[in-house]
C-alpha positions in Angstrom: -25.3 -10.6 3.4 -24.8 -6.8 3.5 -21.8 -5.4 1.5 -20.2 -4.1 4.8 -20.6 -7.5 6.5 -19.1 -9.2 3.4 -16.2 -6.7 3.3 -15.6 -7.3 7.0 -15.5 -11.1 6.6 -13.2 -10.7 3.6 -10.9 -8.4 5.7 -10.8 -10.9 8.5 -9.9 -13.7 6.0 -7.0 -11.7 4.6 -5.8 -10.8 8.0 -5.8 -14.4 9.1 -4.0 -15.5 6.0 -1.3 -12.9 6.4 -1.0 -13.6 10.1 -0.9 -17.4 10.0 0.9 -18.8 13.1 0.7 -15.4 14.8 -1.8 -14.6 17.5 -4.1 -11.6 16.9 -5.4 -9.6 19.8 -8.8 -8.1 19.9 -7.1 -4.6 19.9 -5.3 -5.5 16.6 -8.5 -6.8 15.0 -10.6 -3.9 16.2 -8.0 -1.3 15.2 -7.6 -2.8 11.7 -11.3 -3.2 11.4 -12.0 0.5 12.1 -9.1 1.6 9.8 -10.3 -0.7 7.0 -13.9 0.3 7.3 -13.0 3.9 7.1 -10.7 3.2 4.2 -13.5 1.3 2.3 -16.0 4.1 3.0 -13.7 6.9 2.0 -12.2 5.2 -1.0 -15.7 4.8 -2.6 -16.2 8.6 -2.4 -12.9 9.6 -4.0 -12.5 11.1 -7.5 -9.7 11.2 -9.9 -8.1 14.4 -11.2 -5.4 15.5 -13.5 -2.3 16.7 -11.6 -0.9 20.1 -12.5 2.9 20.9 -12.4 5.8 18.7 -11.9 7.1 19.9 -8.4 7.0 17.2 -5.7 4.6 19.3 -3.6 2.0 19.4 -6.4 2.7 15.7 -7.3 1.9 14.5 -3.8 -1.2 16.7 -3.5 -3.0 14.0 -5.4 -2.7 11.7 -2.4 -5.5 13.6 -0.7 -7.9 12.3 -3.4 -8.4 8.5 -3.0 -9.9 6.5 -5.7 -10.8 2.8 -6.0 -9.5 0.4 -8.7 -10.3 -2.8 -7.0 -6.9 -3.5 -5.4 -7.9 -2.6 -1.8 -7.2 -6.3 -0.8 -3.5 -5.6 -1.3 -3.5 -2.6 1.0 -5.6 -4.4 3.6 -3.2 -7.3 3.7 -0.3 -4.9 4.0 -1.9 -3.0 6.9 -2.2 -6.4 8.7 1.6 -6.6 8.7 2.4 -3.2 10.1 3.9 -4.5 13.4 6.2 -7.0 11.7 9.8 -5.8 12.4 12.1 -4.4 9.7 14.9 -6.7 8.7 17.2 -6.0 5.7 16.7 -8.8 3.2 13.6 -10.1 5.1 10.7 -11.5 3.2 8.4 -13.3 5.7 6.2 -12.2 8.6 8.2 -14.5 11.0 11.6 -13.3 9.8 10.8 -9.7 9.3 10.6 -7.6 6.1 12.5 -5.0 4.2 10.4 -2.7 1.9 10.7 -4.9 -1.2 10.3 -8.1 0.7 7.0 -6.8 2.2 5.7 -5.8 -1.3 6.6 -9.1 -2.9 5.0 -11.1 0.0 1.8 -9.0 0.1 1.2 -8.9 -3.7 1.8 -12.7 -3.9 -0.5 -13.6 -0.9 -3.3 -11.1 -1.5 -3.4 -11.0 -5.3 -1.4 -13.9 -6.6 0.9 -11.4 -8.4 4.6 -12.4 -8.5 6.8 -9.3 -8.5 10.6 -9.1 -8.8 12.5 -8.8 -5.5 14.3 -5.4 -6.0 12.9 -1.9 -6.0 14.6 -1.1 -9.3 13.0 -4.1 -11.0 9.6 -3.4 -9.5 9.8 0.1 -10.9 9.4 -1.4 -14.4 6.2 -3.3 -13.5 2.7 -2.1 -14.2 2.0 1.4 -15.3 2.6 4.9 -13.9 -0.4 6.6 -12.4 1.2 10.1 -12.9 -1.9 11.7 -14.3 -4.5 10.4 -11.8 -5.0 10.0 -8.1 -3.4 6.9 -6.6 -5.5 4.1 -5.3 -5.0 1.8 -2.3 -2.8 -1.1 -3.4 -0.7 1.1 -5.8 3.1 1.0 -5.3 4.8 4.3 -4.3 8.5 4.9 -5.0 11.0 7.2 -3.4 14.5 8.4 -3.8 16.1 8.1 -0.3 19.7 7.3 -1.3 20.3 9.4 -4.5 18.9 6.7 -6.7 15.5 7.4 -8.4 14.1 4.1 -7.1 15.7 3.3 -3.7 12.6 2.8 -1.5 9.0 1.7 -2.1 5.8 1.1 -0.2 2.2 0.1 -0.7 -0.2 3.0 -0.7 -3.1 2.3 1.7 -5.2 5.4 1.2 -5.7 8.8 2.8 -2.1 9.9 1.8 -0.4 7.0 3.7 1.9 4.2 3.0 1.6 0.8 4.6 3.8 1.9 7.5 1.2 4.6 8.0 3.6 7.4 7.1 2.0 10.4 5.4 3.4 10.9 1.9 2.6 14.6 2.1 5.0 15.2 5.0 8.0 17.3 3.8 10.5 14.4 4.1 8.5 11.9 2.0 7.1 14.6 -0.4 10.6 15.7 -1.3 11.7 12.1 -2.0 8.6 10.9 -3.9 9.4 9.5 -7.4 6.2 8.0 -8.7 3.2 5.8 -8.1 2.6 2.6 -10.2 -0.4 0.4 -10.6 0.2 -3.3 -10.9 -2.7 -5.1 -12.6 -3.7 -8.7 -11.9 -1.9 -11.2 -14.1 
């Protein structure tokens, strides 16, 4: 089986696991397949680099250089949940997600990693990727309420979080705190 065909089969399996009891349309599968194929091709071409400076603009510039560390399954599973509605305190596809609920669910389902439920507790997990480019599957943290760790997302590549927001936009770049890599346990 070719690597691309194996990756496609693996993506479909993850999408079906994360969408159990939900119907998937051809449009959803095709769109996710195109996005994931592009992500896989581009992530293999990325390089890591050392960041310069400490301003948020220079800190988020690194998001233009994707790298691969083998955690793409996490970002792929997360992308499959993009249309699930937001619900404060939510932690299931059926009931909706808040940001930490989505992260806990995806990491557990896609990688078997159990994370704490709050953003503040998550910020102590894994290791900072401050001196290298982030990889799909890394957690990204933001200060949206005056607290250093008040919002988080899963980085999916090409400068985007799981909700497909660009981290390099002025709003998110100004609020970016750090990226962290969670290793398999």
